N, C-alpha and C positions, 0 to 999 in steps of 0.2 A: 370514220364516217359517223356523223352525229345521227342518233336515232330520234325520230319525232316523238314528242311527248304530247299526249292529249289530255285535256281536262274537261270534265263534265260536272254538271250539278244536278242533283236530284231535288225536285221541288214537289213535295207532296207525293202524289202518285204519278206525276208527269215527269218524264225524262227529257231534259233539255240536251240536245245533241252537242257533242264536244267539238272543239275547234283546235286545229293543230297550228303551232307557231314554230317557225324556224328563223330565228333572228339572233343577232349578236348584241342588239341594243334593247332598250326597254320593250318588252312584248306588248302587243295589243291585248287588252284584257277582255275576257268573257264576262258579261254582267249577268249575275243570277237574278231571279225574280225576287222582288221585295216582299217582306212580310212572312217569310217562311224560315225555318231553322237552317242556318248555313251548314251544308254538307257538300263534300266534294269527292269525286272519284277520279283518280289519276290512272290513265290507261297508256301503255307504251308497248312498242314492239321490241322484244329482246334482240340484241345483236347475235349474229350467227358466225361472224368472222372477227379475227383479231385485226389490229391496225396494219399488220404486214400481209393481210389477205388470207392467212391460213385459217382453217376451221377451228372454232372454239372447241376444246376438249375439256371435260370436267364440268362441274356444276357451277353456275353463276348464282350469286345472290345480288340483291339490289339495296341501295341506300336512297332514301327519299329526303331531300333537303327542302326547307320551306323558310319563308320570311315575309315580312311586310314591306321590304324594299328589294328591288330586283338585283341590287348589287351586294346584298348582305343576307345570304342564306345560311341556315344552320341545320345540322342533322336533326331530322324529325323522327325517322324510323330506320332501323337497320336490319340486316339479315332477312330481308323480304325475299320470298321465293318467286315472285313474278307479278304479272299484271292481271287484273286491276288492283289498285290500292285504294281502299275506302278510308276517308277521314270524316269521322262522325262526331268528333268532340274537339273542343278548343278553337273552333272558328267563330268569329264574331261578326254580327251585322255592322255595317259602316266601315268595313276593313277590306283592303285588297291583299291577297296572298299570292306569292310567287312560288313556283315549284320547279325543281329539276331532279333527275334521277341519275345515279352512277351505278354501273355494273361492277361487281367485284368477283374476280376469279377465285377458284378454289385455293390458289396460292396466296390470296390476299392482295393481288394487284388490282388497283381501281382504274376504271376507264376515265376518260374526260367526261365532264358533265354533259347531259343531254341539253337540248335547247330548253329555254325556260318557257313555262306557260303560266298564266295567271288568271285569277278569277276575283271579281269584286262582288262583295255582298252588300247591297245598298242598306243604308240605315233605315230602320222602320219609320214610316210616316204615320203620324197619328190620324185617326178619322177626324172629319170636320166636327166642330163644336155645334151642338144643337141648343138653341136658346128658346125660351118661352117667355112671353110677356103676358102677364095677367092683370 
């Protein structure tokens, strides 16, 4: 069973609520507010059962995958202990980022990837030009 992956963006002191996506094609992206530093928080619900329906025993860790194309994700962080996962560096305005999470058992067996979630950080728009004629 796929776990839902949530993504949210922090904008200054304002928290923009996350959106869940469960899709096998290009996900619909959440659009962050323009003009602030790109920051994302990935939130997910850890699995409680194995694919055969038995309870998970042992400790799970998680791997976060990211990329700028929905079909080409690379490992961003590993050995994570749970949710949420903050991404405070390396994100750029004018870019869309896609994410998914994989659970890894204490024996090293990885789950199938979660659903993908994405966020678009709009490019900064310059203020209007002010001219003066004298």
